[in-house]
KOLZA-562314 format. One record per residue: residue number from 1; x, y, z of N, C-alpha, C, CB in turn; residue in three letters. Coordinates in Angstrom, 1 decimal. Glycine has a CB too. Example, Ala and Ser with C-alpha at 12.3 -4.5 7.8 and 13.67 -1.06 7.14 Angstrom:
[1 [13.2 -5.7 7.8] [12.3 -4.5 7.8] [13.2 -3.3 7.8] [11.3 -4.5 9.0] 'Ala'] [2 [12.8 -2.2 7.1] [13.7 -1.1 7.1] [12.9 0.0 7.9] [14.1 -0.6 5.7] 'Ser'] 
//
This chain:
[1 [73.4 188.5 65.2] [72.7 187.5 65.5] [73.5 186.2 65.5] [71.7 187.4 64.6] 'Met'] [2 [73.5 185.1 66.4] [74.5 184.3 66.8] [74.2 183.2 66.0] [74.6 184.1 68.1] 'Lys'] [3 [74.8 182.3 65.5] [74.4 181.2 64.9] [74.3 179.9 65.8] [75.4 181.0 63.8] 'Asn'] [4 [73.1 179.6 66.1] [73.0 178.5 67.0] [72.8 177.2 66.0] [71.5 178.7 68.1] 'Leu'] [5 [74.1 176.4 66.6] [74.2 175.0 66.0] [72.9 173.8 66.5] [75.8 174.4 66.5] 'Arg'] [6 [72.7 173.0 66.2] [71.5 171.7 66.7] [72.6 171.3 67.5] [70.8 170.3 65.5] 'Pro'] [7 [72.4 170.9 69.0] [72.8 170.2 69.8] [72.7 168.4 69.2] [72.1 170.7 71.1] 'Lys'] [8 [74.5 168.1 69.3] [74.3 166.3 69.0] [73.5 165.4 69.8] [75.6 165.6 69.1] 'Gln'] [9 [73.0 164.4 69.4] [72.4 163.7 70.4] [73.6 162.8 70.8] [71.0 162.9 69.8] 'Asn'] [10 [74.8 163.1 71.5] [75.8 162.1 72.1] [75.6 162.3 73.3] [77.3 162.3 71.9] 'Gln'] [11 [76.1 161.3 74.0] [76.1 160.9 75.5] [77.6 160.7 75.7] [75.2 159.6 75.8] 'Lys'] [12 [78.6 161.0 75.9] [79.9 160.7 76.1] [79.9 159.9 77.6] [80.9 162.1 76.1] 'Pro'] [13 [79.6 160.4 78.5] [79.5 160.0 79.8] [78.9 158.6 79.8] [78.7 160.9 80.5] 'Asn'] [14 [77.4 158.5 79.3] [77.0 157.6 79.4] [77.7 156.4 78.5] [75.9 157.9 79.2] 'Gln'] [15 [78.3 156.8 77.2] [79.4 155.6 76.4] [80.5 155.1 77.6] [80.4 156.5 74.9] 'Asn'] [16 [81.1 156.0 78.0] [82.1 155.9 78.9] [81.7 154.6 79.7] [82.2 157.2 79.7] 'Lys'] [17 [80.6 154.9 80.8] [80.2 154.0 81.4] [80.0 152.6 81.1] [79.5 154.4 81.8] 'Ser'] [18 [79.2 152.7 79.8] [79.0 151.6 79.1] [80.3 150.7 79.1] [78.6 151.9 77.8] 'Gly'] [19 [81.2 151.1 78.4] [82.5 150.5 78.0] [83.4 150.2 79.3] [83.2 151.5 77.0] 'Phe'] [20 [83.1 151.2 80.3] [83.7 150.4 81.8] [83.2 149.1 82.3] [83.5 151.3 83.1] 'Ala'] [21 [81.7 149.3 82.0] [81.1 147.8 82.6] [81.4 146.9 81.7] [79.3 147.7 82.9] 'Leu'] [22 [81.5 147.0 80.5] [82.0 145.7 79.9] [83.5 145.3 80.2] [81.7 145.8 78.4] 'Val'] [23 [83.9 146.5 80.4] [85.6 146.1 80.4] [85.7 145.2 81.7] [86.8 147.7 80.5] 'Glu'] [24 [85.0 145.9 82.9] [84.8 145.2 84.2] [84.4 143.9 84.1] [83.8 146.0 85.1] 'Met'] [25 [83.3 143.6 83.2] [82.8 142.1 83.2] [84.2 141.3 82.7] [81.4 141.7 81.9] 'Leu'] [26 [84.6 141.9 81.5] [85.9 141.1 80.8] [86.9 140.7 82.1] [86.8 142.2 79.4] 'Val'] [27 [87.2 141.8 82.8] [88.3 141.4 83.8] [87.8 140.4 84.8] [88.9 142.7 84.5] 'Ala'] [28 [86.7 140.5 85.3] [86.3 139.8 86.2] [86.1 138.1 85.6] [85.1 140.5 86.6] 'Val'] [29 [85.8 138.0 84.4] [85.5 136.9 83.9] [86.9 136.5 83.6] [84.5 137.0 82.8] 'Phe'] [30 [88.1 136.8 83.4] [89.3 136.6 83.1] [89.9 136.3 84.5] [90.0 137.6 82.3] 'Val'] [31 [89.7 136.6 85.6] [90.0 136.7 86.7] [89.5 135.5 87.4] [89.7 137.8 87.2] 'Leu'] [32 [88.5 135.2 87.0] [87.9 134.0 87.4] [88.1 132.9 86.5] [86.5 134.2 87.6] 'Ser'] [33 [88.3 133.0 85.3] [89.0 131.5 84.9] [90.5 131.4 85.2] [88.8 131.2 83.3] 'Leu'] [34 [91.2 132.4 85.5] [92.5 132.2 86.2] [92.3 131.6 87.5] [93.2 133.5 86.5] 'Ile'] [35 [91.3 132.0 88.4] [91.5 131.2 89.7] [91.0 130.0 89.7] [90.9 131.8 90.7] 'Val'] [36 [90.1 129.7 88.4] [89.8 128.4 88.5] [91.0 127.1 87.8] [88.2 128.5 87.8] 'Ala'] [37 [91.6 127.6 87.1] [92.7 127.1 86.5] [93.8 126.9 87.6] [93.2 128.0 85.4] 'Leu'] [38 [94.0 128.1 88.6] [94.7 128.2 89.5] [94.4 126.7 90.6] [94.2 129.7 90.1] 'Ala'] [39 [93.1 127.1 90.9] [92.6 126.0 92.0] [92.9 124.4 91.4] [90.8 126.3 92.2] 'Ala'] [40 [92.4 124.2 90.2] [92.5 122.9 89.1] [94.0 122.5 89.6] [92.4 123.3 87.2] 'Gly'] [41 [95.1 123.3 89.1] [96.5 123.0 89.3] [96.6 122.8 90.7] [97.4 124.2 88.9] 'Phe'] [42 [96.5 123.4 91.5] [96.7 123.2 92.9] [96.2 121.9 93.4] [96.3 124.2 93.7] 'Gln'] [43 [94.9 121.2 92.9] [94.5 120.4 93.4] [95.3 119.2 92.3] [93.0 120.6 93.6] 'Ser'] [44 [95.4 119.3 91.4] [96.5 118.3 90.5] [97.7 118.1 91.3] [96.9 119.0 88.9] 'Asp'] [45 [98.3 119.3 92.0] [99.7 119.2 92.5] [99.4 118.4 94.1] [100.5 120.8 92.6] 'Ile'] [46 [98.4 118.3 94.4] [98.1 117.9 95.9] [97.6 116.4 95.9] [96.8 118.9 96.7] 'Phe'] [47 [97.1 116.0 94.6] [96.9 114.7 94.3] [97.9 114.0 93.8] [96.0 114.6 93.6] 'Ser'] [48 [98.8 114.6 92.9] [100.1 114.0 92.6] [101.0 113.9 94.0] [101.0 114.9 91.5] 'Leu'] [49 [100.8 114.7 94.9] [101.9 114.6 96.2] [101.2 113.7 96.8] [102.2 115.9 97.2] 'Asn'] [50 [100.0 113.2 96.9] [99.3 112.3 97.8] [99.7 111.1 97.2] [97.8 112.5 98.0] 'Arg'] [51 [99.7 110.8 95.5] [99.9 109.8 95.3] [101.8 109.1 95.2] [99.1 109.7 94.3] 'Phe'] [52 [102.4 110.3 95.0] [104.0 110.2 95.4] [104.4 109.7 96.8] [104.8 111.7 95.2] 'Ile'] [53 [103.3 110.2 97.5] [103.8 109.8 99.1] [103.1 108.6 99.3] [103.4 110.9 100.4] 'Gln'] [54 [102.0 108.0 98.6] [101.8 106.7 99.0] [102.5 105.7 98.2] [100.4 106.4 98.8] 'Thr'] [55 [103.1 106.1 97.1] [104.2 105.1 96.1] [105.6 104.9 97.0] [104.8 106.0 94.4] 'Gly'] [56 [105.8 106.0 98.0] [107.2 106.0 98.5] [106.7 105.1 99.7] [108.0 107.6 98.9] 'Leu'] [57 [105.7 105.3 100.4] [105.5 104.4 101.7] [105.2 102.9 101.1] [104.1 105.0 102.6] 'Gln'] [58 [104.8 102.8 100.0] [104.7 101.3 99.5] [106.2 100.7 99.1] [103.6 101.3 98.0] 'Asn'] [59 [106.8 101.5 98.8] [108.0 101.0 98.3] [108.7 101.0 99.6] [108.8 101.8 97.1] 'Gln'] [60 [108.7 101.4 100.8] [109.3 101.1 102.0] [109.1 100.3 102.5] [109.3 101.7 102.8] 'Ser'] [61 [107.7 99.8 102.2] [107.2 98.7 103.2] [107.4 97.6 102.1] [105.5 98.8 103.8] 'Glu'] [62 [107.9 97.4 100.9] [108.3 96.6 100.1] [109.6 96.0 100.3] [108.2 97.1 99.1] 'Ala'] [63 [110.2 97.2 100.4] [112.0 96.9 101.1] [112.0 95.9 102.4] [112.8 98.5 101.8] 'Lys'] [64 [110.9 96.3 103.2] [110.8 95.4 104.7] [110.8 94.2 104.1] [109.3 95.5 105.8] 'Lys'] [65 [109.6 93.8 103.4] [109.6 92.5 103.0] [110.8 91.7 102.3] [108.7 92.6 102.3] 'Leu'] [66 [111.6 92.4 101.1] [112.4 91.7 100.5] [113.6 90.8 101.1] [112.7 92.5 99.6] 'Val'] [67 [114.2 91.6 102.0] [115.1 91.1 103.0] [115.0 89.9 103.8] [115.1 92.0 103.9] 'Arg'] [68 [114.0 90.3 104.9] [113.5 89.0 105.5] [113.0 87.8 104.6] [112.4 89.4 106.2] 'Pro'] [69 [111.9 88.1 103.4] [112.1 86.6 102.8] [113.2 86.1 102.2] [111.4 86.4 102.0] 'Phe'] [70 [114.0 87.1 101.7] [115.4 86.4 101.0] [116.0 85.6 102.2] [116.5 87.5 100.3] 'Ala'] [71 [116.1 86.0 103.1] [116.9 85.3 104.1] [116.4 84.1 104.6] [117.1 86.1 105.3] 'Asn'] [72 [115.0 84.3 105.0] [114.5 83.1 105.6] [114.4 81.7 104.4] [112.8 83.5 106.2] 'Glu'] [73 [114.1 82.3 103.0] [114.2 81.3 102.3] [115.3 80.7 102.1] [113.7 81.4 101.4] 'Val'] [74 [116.5 81.5 102.1] [117.7 81.0 101.5] [118.2 80.1 102.9] [118.9 82.2 101.0] 'Arg'] [75 [117.7 80.4 104.0] [118.3 79.7 104.9] [117.3 78.0 105.4] [118.5 80.8 106.1] 'Ser'] [76 [116.1 77.9 104.1] [115.4 76.7 104.5] [116.4 75.5 104.9] [114.4 76.4 103.4] 'Ser'] [77 [115.6 74.8 105.4] [116.2 73.4 106.3] [115.2 72.5 106.4] [116.8 73.6 107.8] 'Thr'] [78 [115.1 71.3 106.5] [114.3 70.0 106.8] [113.7 70.5 108.2] [115.4 68.5 106.9] 'Pro'] [79 [112.3 70.3 108.3] [111.4 70.8 109.6] [112.3 70.1 111.0] [109.6 70.1 109.4] 'Ser'] [80 [111.5 70.3 111.6] [111.6 69.5 113.0] [111.3 68.4 113.3] [111.0 69.9 113.7] 'Ser'] [81 [110.7 68.0 112.4] [110.1 66.5 112.3] [110.7 65.9 111.3] [108.6 66.3 111.9] 'Leu'] [82 [111.6 66.5 110.4] [112.5 65.6 109.1] [111.8 65.9 107.8] [112.4 63.8 109.3] 'Gly'] [83 [110.9 66.7 107.9] [110.1 67.2 106.6] [110.9 67.6 105.6] [109.2 68.2 106.9] 'Ala'] [84 [110.6 67.5 104.4] [111.5 68.4 103.3] [111.2 70.2 103.3] [111.1 67.9 101.7] 'Tyr'] [85 [112.6 70.4 103.0] [112.6 72.3 103.6] [111.2 72.6 102.9] [114.2 73.7 102.8] 'Pro'] [86 [110.9 72.1 101.7] [109.6 73.3 101.1] [108.4 72.4 101.5] [109.6 73.5 99.0] 'Ile'] [87 [107.5 73.2 102.1] [106.3 72.4 102.3] [105.3 72.6 101.3] [105.7 72.7 103.5] 'Ala'] [88 [105.1 73.8 100.9] [104.0 73.6 99.5] [104.6 74.8 98.8] [102.1 73.7 99.8] 'Ala'] [89 [104.2 74.9 97.4] [104.4 75.7 96.4] [103.6 76.0 95.3] [105.4 75.3 96.0] 'Ala'] [90 [102.8 76.9 95.3] [101.8 77.7 94.3] [101.9 78.9 93.7] [100.7 77.9 94.9] 'Ser'] [91 [101.0 79.4 92.7] [101.3 80.7 91.9] [101.0 81.5 93.0] [100.3 80.9 90.5] 'Glu'] [92 [100.1 81.2 94.1] [100.3 82.6 95.1] [100.2 82.3 96.7] [99.1 83.7 94.7] 'Thr'] [93 [101.1 81.2 97.0] [101.5 81.0 98.3] [102.9 79.8 97.8] [100.0 80.3 99.5] 'Ser'] [94 [103.7 80.2 99.3] [104.8 79.3 99.2] [105.3 78.9 100.6] [105.9 79.8 98.3] 'Phe'] [95 [105.0 77.9 101.3] [105.5 77.2 102.5] [106.9 76.8 102.3] [104.6 76.0 102.8] 'Ser'] [96 [107.7 77.2 103.6] [109.1 76.5 103.8] [109.5 76.3 105.2] [110.3 77.3 103.0] 'Phe'] [97 [110.1 75.5 105.7] [110.8 75.5 107.0] [111.9 76.3 107.2] [111.0 74.3 107.4] 'Tyr'] [98 [112.2 77.0 108.5] [113.2 78.1 108.6] [113.2 78.3 110.1] [112.9 79.4 107.6] 'Ser'] [99 [114.2 78.0 110.7] [114.6 78.5 111.9] [114.7 80.0 112.1] [115.7 77.8 112.2] 'Asp'] [100 [113.7 81.0 112.1] [114.0 82.3 112.0] [114.0 83.0 113.4] [113.0 82.9 111.0] 'Ile'] [101 [114.0 82.3 114.6] [114.3 82.9 115.7] [115.8 82.3 116.4] [113.2 82.7 116.7] 'Asp'] [102 [116.2 81.1 115.7] [117.5 80.9 116.2] [117.4 80.1 117.5] [118.2 82.2 116.4] 'Gly'] [103 [116.3 79.1 117.9] [116.0 78.5 118.9] [116.1 77.3 119.1] [115.1 78.7 119.0] 'Asp'] [104 [116.8 76.6 117.6] [116.7 75.4 117.2] [115.7 74.5 116.7] [117.2 75.1 117.9] 'Gly'] [105 [114.3 75.1 116.8] [113.1 74.5 116.4] [112.9 75.5 115.0] [111.8 74.5 117.7] 'Leu'] [106 [112.5 74.5 114.1] [112.1 74.9 112.5] [110.6 75.4 112.4] [112.2 73.4 111.4] 'Lys'] [107 [110.6 76.8 112.4] [108.9 77.4 112.2] [108.8 77.1 110.7] [108.6 79.3 112.5] 'Glu'] [108 [107.4 76.8 110.5] [106.8 76.7 109.3] [106.3 77.9 108.6] [106.0 75.7 109.5] 'Arg'] [109 [107.1 78.5 107.8] [106.5 79.9 107.2] [105.8 79.5 106.0] [107.7 81.0 106.7] 'Ile'] [110 [104.8 80.6 106.1] [103.7 80.8 104.7] [103.9 82.0 104.4] [102.1 80.5 104.9] 'Arg'] [111 [104.3 82.4 103.1] [104.0 83.9 102.6] [103.0 83.6 101.3] [105.7 84.9 102.1] 'Tyr'] [112 [101.8 84.5 101.5] [100.9 83.8 100.7] [99.9 85.6 100.5] [100.1 82.2 101.7] 'Phe'] [113 [99.2 85.3 99.0] [98.6 86.4 98.7] [96.9 86.3 99.1] [99.0 86.6 97.3] 'Leu'] [114 [96.4 87.3 99.9] [95.0 87.0 100.3] [94.2 88.4 99.9] [95.0 86.7 101.9] 'Asp'] [115 [93.7 88.0 99.1] [93.0 89.4 98.4] [94.1 90.3 97.8] [92.2 90.3 99.5] 'Gly'] [116 [94.0 91.4 98.2] [95.2 92.5 97.9] [96.3 92.7 98.8] [94.7 93.8 97.9] 'Thr'] [117 [96.2 91.6 100.2] [97.3 91.9 100.7] [98.4 90.5 100.9] [96.8 92.6 102.1] 'Asp'] [118 [99.6 91.0 101.0] [100.3 89.7 101.2] [100.8 89.7 102.3] [101.3 89.6 100.3] 'Phe'] [119 [100.7 88.5 103.0] [100.7 88.1 104.4] [101.9 87.0 104.7] [99.2 87.5 104.8] 'Lys'] [120 [101.9 86.9 106.1] [103.1 85.8 106.5] [102.4 84.9 107.4] [104.6 86.4 107.3] 'Lys'] [121 [102.6 83.7 107.4] [101.9 83.1 108.4] [103.2 82.1 109.3] [100.6 82.2 107.5] 'Gly'] [122 [103.1 82.2 110.7] [104.4 81.4 110.9] [103.6 80.3 112.2] [106.0 82.5 111.3] 'Thr'] [123 [104.3 78.9 112.0] [103.6 78.0 113.0] [105.0 77.4 113.6] [102.4 76.6 112.3] 'Ile'] [124 [104.5 77.7 114.8] [106.0 77.2 115.7] [105.8 75.5 116.2] [106.2 78.2 117.5] 'Lys'] [125 [106.4 74.6 116.1] [106.4 73.1 116.4] [105.9 73.2 118.0] [108.2 72.4 116.1] 'Pro'] [126 [105.2 72.6 118.2] [104.8 72.5 119.8] [104.3 70.9 120.2] [103.3 73.7 120.1] 'Thr'] [127 [104.3 70.7 121.3] [104.0 69.3 121.8] [105.3 68.4 121.8] [102.9 68.5 120.9] 'Gly'] [128 [104.8 67.1 122.5] [105.6 66.1 122.8] [104.8 64.7 122.1] [105.9 66.1 124.4] 'Ser'] [129 [105.0 64.2 121.1] [106.1 64.9 120.2] [105.5 65.9 119.3] [106.9 64.0 119.3] 'Pro'] [130 [106.6 66.6 118.7] [106.3 68.0 118.2] [105.1 67.6 116.8] [108.0 68.9 117.7] 'Leu'] [131 [104.7 68.6 116.8] [103.4 68.7 115.7] [103.4 70.3 115.5] [101.6 68.2 116.4] 'Thr'] [132 [103.0 70.5 114.0] [102.9 71.9 113.4] [101.3 71.6 113.3] [104.0 72.3 111.8] 'Tyr'] [133 [101.0 72.5 114.4] [99.1 72.8 114.2] [98.7 74.1 113.6] [98.2 72.8 115.9] 'Asn'] [134 [97.9 73.8 112.5] [97.7 75.1 111.7] [96.7 75.9 112.6] [97.1 74.9 110.2] 'Ser'] [135 [96.1 75.7 113.6] [95.3 76.4 114.3] [96.3 77.5 115.1] [94.5 75.3 115.2] 'Ala'] [136 [97.3 77.2 115.2] [98.3 77.8 115.8] [99.1 78.7 115.0] [99.0 77.1 116.3] 'Asn'] [137 [98.7 79.2 113.7] [99.5 79.9 112.9] [99.0 81.4 113.4] [99.3 79.6 111.3] 'Glu'] [138 [100.2 82.2 113.3] [100.4 83.5 113.5] [100.4 84.2 112.2] [101.5 83.7 114.3] 'Asn'] [139 [99.4 84.9 111.8] [99.2 85.7 110.2] [99.7 87.0 110.7] [97.4 85.9 109.5] 'Ile'] [140 [100.5 87.9 109.8] [100.2 89.1 109.9] [100.5 89.7 108.3] [101.0 89.8 111.2] 'Ile'] [141 [100.1 90.7 108.5] [100.0 91.4 106.8] [101.4 92.1 106.5] [98.6 92.8 106.5] 'Lys'] [142 [102.0 91.6 105.6] [103.2 92.3 105.3] [103.4 93.4 104.4] [104.1 91.4 104.9] 'Val'] [143 [102.6 93.4 103.7] [102.2 94.4 102.3] [101.0 94.6 101.8] [102.7 94.0 101.0] 'Ile'] [144 [100.5 95.6 101.5] [99.1 95.9 101.2] [99.1 96.4 99.8] [98.5 97.0 102.2] 'His'] [145 [98.0 96.5 99.4] [97.8 96.9 97.9] [98.4 96.2 96.8] [98.4 98.2 97.6] 'Asp'] [146 [98.5 95.1 96.8] [99.2 94.3 96.1] [98.0 93.6 94.5] [99.8 93.1 97.3] 'Ile'] [147 [98.4 93.7 93.5] [97.5 93.4 92.4] [97.3 91.9 92.7] [98.0 93.9 90.8] 'Ala'] [148 [96.0 91.4 92.3] [95.6 90.1 92.5] [95.8 89.3 91.4] [94.4 89.9 92.8] 'Pro'] [149 [97.2 88.9 91.2] [97.8 87.9 90.4] [98.7 86.9 90.5] [98.2 88.3 89.7] 'Glu'] [150 [99.3 86.1 89.8] [100.7 85.4 90.3] [101.7 85.9 90.6] [101.2 84.6 89.6] 'Asn'] [151 [102.0 85.5 91.8] [103.3 86.3 92.3] [104.4 85.3 92.2] [103.2 86.8 93.8] 'Ile'] [152 [104.6 83.8 92.8] [105.6 83.0 93.1] [105.7 82.5 91.5] [105.4 81.8 94.5] 'Phe'] [153 [106.9 82.1 91.0] [107.5 81.3 89.9] [108.8 80.6 90.7] [107.9 82.3 88.4] 'Ser'] [154 [108.7 79.1 90.0] [109.8 78.4 90.5] [110.7 78.0 89.2] [109.3 77.1 91.5] 'Tyr'] [155 [112.0 77.6 89.8] [112.8 77.3 88.4] [113.7 76.2 89.1] [113.8 78.8 87.6] 'Tyr'] [156 [114.1 75.1 88.3] [115.0 74.0 88.6] [116.5 74.5 88.4] [114.6 72.7 87.7] 'Asp'] [157 [117.4 73.4 88.7] [119.0 73.6 88.7] [119.4 74.1 87.2] [119.8 72.1 89.1] 'Ser'] [158 [118.4 73.9 86.0] [118.9 74.2 84.8] [118.6 76.4 84.9] [117.8 73.1 83.4] 'Gly'] [159 [118.0 76.6 85.7] [118.1 78.1 85.7] [119.2 79.0 85.3] [117.9 78.5 86.8] 'Tyr'] [160 [119.3 79.8 84.4] [120.8 80.3 84.3] [120.6 81.7 84.1] [121.7 79.7 83.0] 'Asp'] [161 [119.8 82.7 84.9] [119.4 83.6 85.2] [119.1 84.6 84.2] [120.0 83.8 86.0] 'Gly'] [162 [118.8 84.0 83.0] [118.3 85.0 81.7] [116.9 84.5 81.4] [119.3 84.9 80.2] 'Thr'] [163 [116.3 85.4 80.3] [114.9 85.1 80.0] [114.4 83.9 79.3] [114.5 86.1 79.3] 'Ser'] [164 [115.6 82.8 78.7] [115.4 81.9 78.2] [114.8 80.9 78.8] [116.3 81.6 77.8] 'Ser'] [165 [115.2 80.8 80.7] [114.9 80.1 81.5] [113.6 79.8 81.6] [115.4 80.6 82.5] 'Ser'] [166 [113.0 78.8 81.7] [111.4 78.3 81.8] [111.2 78.0 82.9] [111.0 77.1 81.0] 'Thr'] [167 [110.1 78.9 83.9] [109.6 78.3 85.2] [109.1 76.8 85.1] [108.4 79.1 85.7] 'Pro'] [168 [109.1 76.2 86.1] [108.6 75.1 86.4] [106.7 75.1 86.2] [109.2 74.8 87.9] 'Leu'] [169 [106.3 74.2 85.6] [104.8 74.2 85.4] [104.2 73.5 86.7] [104.3 73.3 84.2] 'Ser'] [170 [102.9 74.2 87.1] [102.1 73.7 87.9] [101.1 72.6 87.7] [101.6 74.6 88.4] 'Phe'] [171 [101.1 71.9 88.8] [101.8 71.9 90.1] [103.2 71.4 89.8] [101.1 71.0 91.0] 'Pro'] [172 [104.1 72.1 90.6] [105.3 71.9 90.5] [105.8 70.6 91.4] [106.0 73.2 90.7] 'Val'] [173 [106.5 69.8 91.1] [107.5 69.0 92.1] [108.2 69.5 92.7] [108.2 68.1 91.8] 'Thr'] [174 [108.0 69.5 94.1] [108.9 70.2 95.0] [110.3 70.0 95.3] [108.5 70.2 96.0] 'Leu'] [175 [110.5 68.9 95.0] [112.1 68.3 94.9] [112.8 68.9 93.7] [112.1 66.7 94.7] 'Ala'] [176 [111.9 69.1 92.7] [112.7 70.1 91.3] [113.2 71.6 91.7] [111.3 70.4 90.0] 'Asp'] [177 [112.4 72.0 93.1] [112.6 73.5 93.0] [114.1 73.9 93.5] [111.4 74.2 94.0] 'Ile'] [178 [114.7 74.9 93.0] [116.0 75.3 93.3] [116.1 76.8 93.4] [117.0 74.8 92.4] 'Arg'] [179 [115.4 77.5 93.1] [115.0 78.8 93.0] [113.7 79.6 92.8] [115.5 79.1 92.4] 'Leu'] [180 [113.4 80.3 94.0] [112.0 80.9 94.0] [112.1 82.2 93.6] [111.3 80.9 95.3] 'Ile'] [181 [110.8 82.8 92.6] [111.2 84.1 92.3] [109.8 84.8 92.6] [111.7 84.3 90.8] 'Lys'] [182 [109.7 85.8 93.4] [108.2 86.7 93.6] [108.2 88.0 93.1] [107.8 86.8 95.0] 'Val'] [183 [107.1 88.2 92.4] [106.9 89.5 91.9] [106.0 90.2 92.4] [106.8 89.6 90.8] 'Val'] [184 [105.8 91.2 93.1] [104.8 92.1 93.5] [104.7 92.9 92.8] [104.8 92.6 94.6] 'Leu'] [185 [103.4 93.2 92.1] [102.9 94.9 91.3] [102.2 95.5 92.8] [101.3 94.9 89.5] 'Thr'] [186 [102.6 96.6 93.1] [102.1 97.4 94.1] [101.2 98.8 93.7] [103.3 97.7 94.8] 'Ile'] [187 [100.2 98.7 93.9] [99.4 99.7 93.2] [98.0 100.0 94.2] [98.9 99.1 91.6] 'Asp'] [188 [98.3 101.2 94.8] [97.4 101.6 95.8] [96.0 102.3 95.4] [98.2 102.6 96.6] 'Ser'] [189 [95.9 102.5 94.0] [94.7 102.9 93.1] [94.8 102.3 91.9] [94.5 104.4 92.9] 'Asp'] [190 [94.6 101.3 91.5] [94.7 101.0 89.9] [93.9 101.9 89.0] [94.1 99.5 89.6] 'Pro'] [191 [93.0 102.7 89.3] [92.0 103.2 88.5] [92.4 104.8 88.1] [90.6 103.1 89.5] 'Asn'] [192 [93.3 104.9 88.8] [94.2 106.4 88.9] [95.8 106.5 88.8] [93.9 107.0 90.5] 'Asn'] [193 [96.3 107.5 88.2] [98.0 107.4 88.1] [98.2 107.4 89.5] [98.9 108.8 87.2] 'Pro'] [194 [99.9 107.6 89.8] [100.6 107.1 88.7] [100.4 105.6 88.9] [102.2 107.5 88.5] 'Pro'] [195 [101.4 104.8 87.8] [100.9 103.2 87.9] [101.6 102.6 88.6] [100.7 102.4 86.7] 'Glu'] [196 [101.1 101.6 89.1] [101.7 100.7 89.9] [103.4 100.1 89.6] [100.8 99.8 89.8] 'Gly'] [197 [104.1 99.6 90.6] [105.2 99.3 90.1] [105.5 98.0 91.0] [106.3 100.5 90.2] 'Phe'] [198 [106.6 97.4 90.1] [107.0 95.9 90.6] [107.9 95.9 91.7] [107.7 95.0 89.4] 'Asp'] [199 [108.1 95.1 92.5] [109.1 94.9 93.5] [109.4 93.2 93.2] [108.6 95.3 95.1] 'Val'] [200 [110.5 93.0 93.0] [111.2 91.3 92.6] [112.1 91.0 93.4] [111.9 91.0 91.1] 'Thr'] [201 [112.3 89.8 93.6] [113.3 89.4 94.3] [113.3 87.7 93.7] [113.1 89.8 95.9] 'Thr'] [202 [114.8 87.2 93.9] [114.5 85.8 93.5] [115.9 85.4 94.8] [114.7 85.5 91.4] 'Gln'] [203 [115.5 83.9 95.3] [116.3 83.3 95.8] [116.5 81.8 95.9] [116.3 83.8 96.6] 'Val'] [204 [117.7 81.3 95.9] [118.4 80.1 95.8] [118.4 79.5 97.5] [119.9 80.4 95.1] 'Ser'] [205 [117.6 78.3 97.6] [117.9 77.6 98.6] [119.0 77.2 99.2] [117.4 76.9 98.5] 'Ile'] [206 [119.9 77.6 100.0] [121.2 76.8 100.3] [121.2 75.7 100.5] [122.0 77.1 101.2] 'Arg'] [207 [120.4 75.0 100.8] [120.5 73.8 101.5] [120.0 72.7 100.3] [119.6 73.9 103.1] 'Asn'] [208 [119.4 73.4 99.3] [119.4 72.6 98.0] [120.1 73.0 96.7] [118.1 72.3 97.7] 'Leu'] [209 [121.0 73.9 97.1] [121.8 74.3 96.1] [122.4 73.5 95.2] [122.6 74.8 96.5] 'Lys'] [210 [122.4 73.4 93.9] [123.1 72.5 93.0] [124.2 73.3 92.2] [122.1 71.8 91.9] 'Asp'] [211 [123.6 73.7 91.1] [124.8 74.7 90.3] [124.3 76.4 90.4] [125.0 74.2 88.3] 'Asn'] [212 [123.7 76.7 91.2] [123.2 77.9 91.1] [124.0 78.6 91.9] [122.0 78.0 91.4] 'Leu'] 
//
């Protein structure tokens, strides 16, 4: 007579199915996590690339500013009416006379900060006798995304090119100005990286040159 052993209550197929389901859920979770991280990384890359492109564009615009500004200021001369070469000077605006188109008439040039835009205004003398009519000022935007802060500083003939040189106090006496320094902080998005960058130049007026 055969010795019949009681059957054990094991369900190997069901156990294997249970383990397979858990493993599948873990795999799906890990895969989802990897996809989420990859998507976030890709988004950061796109954002960084956008910021870099914006920064490069702003730098390119800034370079367009520096050269004409320096050339125009350096060649400042008395106006067509005989007025002093510098018309006005403040922390956010600088006006002077210069023949920028070579026609013998000296335009009144004004570089100034308007909100976050750095602009240039030009007035050509007209009429007989000649006058500078503010209503005829042609204003163009030179560069945008400028931090709203003081951008112009002025130095007298004692400027030696070192940090020990102290700028003139405001309001400045126009006759004391021998060198103009402009610092523009360009930042397309102050609330997000990357940080803004400074564009700076300094120019001495040739016709007022002392020991500079």
